[in-house]
C-alpha positions as CSV (number, residue, x, y, z in Angstrom):
1,M,106.1,121.5,109.3
2,T,106.8,120.2,112.9
3,W,106.3,116.4,113.6
4,W,103.2,117.1,115.6
5,A,101.6,119.3,113.1
6,N,102.1,117.0,110.6
7,W,100.3,114.4,112.6
8,L,97.6,116.8,113.5
9,V,96.9,117.4,109.8
10,L,97.1,113.7,109.1
11,L,94.6,112.8,111.8
12,C,92.2,115.6,110.9
13,G,92.4,115.0,107.3
14,Y,91.7,111.1,107.9
15,L,88.7,111.9,109.9
16,L,87.5,114.3,107.1
17,L,88.4,111.6,104.6
18,F,86.5,108.8,106.6
19,T,83.4,111.1,107.0
20,F,83.0,112.1,103.4
21,W,83.9,108.6,102.0
22,S,81.1,107.2,104.0
23,W,78.7,109.6,102.2
24,V,79.4,108.2,98.8
25,P,76.3,106.4,97.6
26,M,77.8,103.1,96.7
27,E,74.4,101.5,96.1
28,R,73.8,104.1,93.2
29,L,77.2,103.2,91.7
30,D,76.1,99.6,91.2
31,K,74.4,100.4,87.9
32,Y,77.3,102.7,86.7
33,W,80.3,100.7,87.7
34,H,80.5,97.1,86.9
35,L,83.3,96.4,89.6
36,N,81.1,97.6,92.4
37,N,80.8,94.1,93.8
38,E,82.2,91.9,96.6
39,I,85.6,92.5,95.2
40,G,85.5,96.0,93.7
41,R,83.9,97.7,96.7
42,P,86.4,96.6,99.3
43,L,89.3,97.4,96.9
44,A,88.0,100.8,96.4
45,H,87.4,101.3,100.1
46,T,90.9,99.8,100.9
47,L,92.7,102.1,98.5
48,V,91.1,105.2,99.7
49,L,90.7,104.8,103.2
50,T,94.3,103.2,103.6
51,G,96.3,104.2,100.5
52,I,95.6,108.1,100.8
53,P,97.0,108.3,104.5
54,A,100.0,106.1,103.5
55,L,100.6,108.2,100.6
56,Y,100.4,111.4,102.5
57,A,102.7,109.9,105.2
58,K,105.3,108.8,102.8
59,V,105.3,112.0,100.8
60,T,105.5,114.5,103.8
61,G,107.9,112.1,105.8
62,T,105.5,111.7,108.7
63,P,107.7,110.3,111.8
64,L,106.5,106.9,113.4
65,P,104.4,105.9,110.3
66,F,103.7,102.5,111.6
67,L,101.4,104.1,114.0
68,L,99.0,104.5,111.0
69,I,98.6,100.7,110.5
70,P,96.2,99.9,113.6
71,M,94.3,103.2,112.7
72,T,93.9,102.6,108.9
73,F,93.2,98.8,109.5
74,L,90.3,99.4,112.1
75,A,88.6,102.2,110.1
76,T,89.0,100.3,106.8
77,Q,88.0,96.9,108.4
78,Y,84.8,98.7,109.5
79,A,84.1,100.3,106.2
80,V,84.6,97.0,104.4
81,L,82.8,94.8,106.6
82,S,80.1,96.6,108.1
83,G,76.5,96.7,106.9
84,R,76.8,100.4,106.0
85,F,79.2,99.7,103.0
86,L,79.0,96.0,102.4
87,V,76.5,93.1,103.5
88,R,78.3,90.0,102.5
89,P,80.3,87.8,104.7
90,F,84.1,88.2,105.3
91,I,85.0,85.4,102.7
92,I,85.7,87.2,99.7
93,P,85.7,91.0,100.8
94,G,87.7,90.2,103.8
95,W,90.4,88.6,101.8
96,V,90.4,91.4,99.4
97,F,90.5,93.9,102.1
98,A,93.5,92.0,104.0
99,G,95.5,91.4,100.7
100,T,95.1,95.0,99.5
101,F,96.0,96.4,103.2
102,V,99.2,94.4,103.5
103,L,100.3,95.2,99.9
104,I,99.8,99.1,100.6
105,W,101.9,98.7,103.8
106,V,104.6,96.7,102.4
107,G,104.8,98.9,99.6
108,F,105.1,101.7,101.9
109,Y,108.3,100.5,103.6
110,F,110.0,99.0,100.7
111,V,109.4,101.3,97.9
């Protein structure tokens, strides 16, 4: 696949992933998943919204993968810190998001 087709698939796939992930009823998971709290929720959002695109870029050898960093950062930050997903202040969820985000991208470049 050419580099631009790879990026087109990545961007369209990310748009679909973000859209479908926003439909997941996190509030309903509270009673079924004991980790759906101020640590588990941002961790899940970051792993899905940052980890899956990073994994796709790594597996397919997408050129210029560093361009994904600001895109996934802004989208995941919105998901973690917006009222739609989480209504807690930045203190714990923000640091969970930031730490997981950095670990994913450091792992992407060094593993």
